[in-house]
C-alpha positions, 0 to 999 in steps of 0.5 A: 506519492503526491497528495493530489494523486492519492486523493484522486486514487481514493475517488477512483476506488470509491467509485469503482470498488465495492468488495475486496475479492483478494489481497496478499503480499507478493513481494517484501513491500508490495501488496496486490488487491483485487476488487470486484470486476477484476479491478487490480491495484498494486501498493508498494510500501517501500520507504522513500519510494512508496507508490500505487500502480496498475499493471496490464499483465498480473505480477506473480508472487516472489514467494509465499509470505506467511508472517502474522501480518500476511495471515491477518491481512488475508483473514480480515480482507479476503472476500470482504465488503468495503464500507468506506475508502478515504484519505485519512486526516487529509494526509498522505494516508489511505484508509480502506474500511471493510466488513467481513463475516466470520462464523459468529460475528461481523468484523470491521477492519481498517487497512491503513496505508501510509505514504508519509516518508519515514512513517511509510507503513501498512497497518491493520486496525480494528474499528477502535484503531487498535493495531491488529498487525503491521508490516513494520513494527516500530518500538519506542526506541526507534520513533516517538510513534509506536506501532505494536500489536494491541495498542491504539495507533497514535496519529502521525504528526501533521505536516504544515504543508499546503498540498499542491492542487493538481490533477491528472486527466485519467487516473487509471491510465496514470497508474499504468504509466507509473508501473511502466516508468518503474520497469524502465528505471529498473531496466536502466539500473540493471544495464548500468550494473551489467556495463560496470561488471563488463568494464571491470572484466575488460580492465582485468 
């Protein structure tokens, strides 16, 4: 996802979101977040195709996700108060910092959403940026940047690119358009697949 779009989304959420009412994973790489006033966004953390979108009809969950990441996500973010939403390190990374009250103390948690190509990930951090959980765990054999529970998260090496300066006139409308385009592409792919199957049968 382009840097200028993420910047606009951060601005849009900063103006419109004060609380996280509800958050959960509804597909392998898709997280739904409902903010106050029933403002819902979807975050797709697919590698090579990560994006954020809105949908006029709410998407249902493919199955129940109960991995440690999902448990920590809901425990730390459901019914939490947003302290800050920012574009972290002026990179293609969104940080959503929240406070939630447990039975005995206030907890500060950061959801780091990375739209950075090979490092694309969703990582739950404590206030000292120590990893609580991550959608994708990465060991030292796979990458120079390790993503493991209990260690402090290293910074992503900063790319020496100059972000394109642009903007869309209505970011909310644009987020709906992203989903429509996504669905159109999915339909095209299914059509090609079905036509290919029919062609094979016809040849036989």
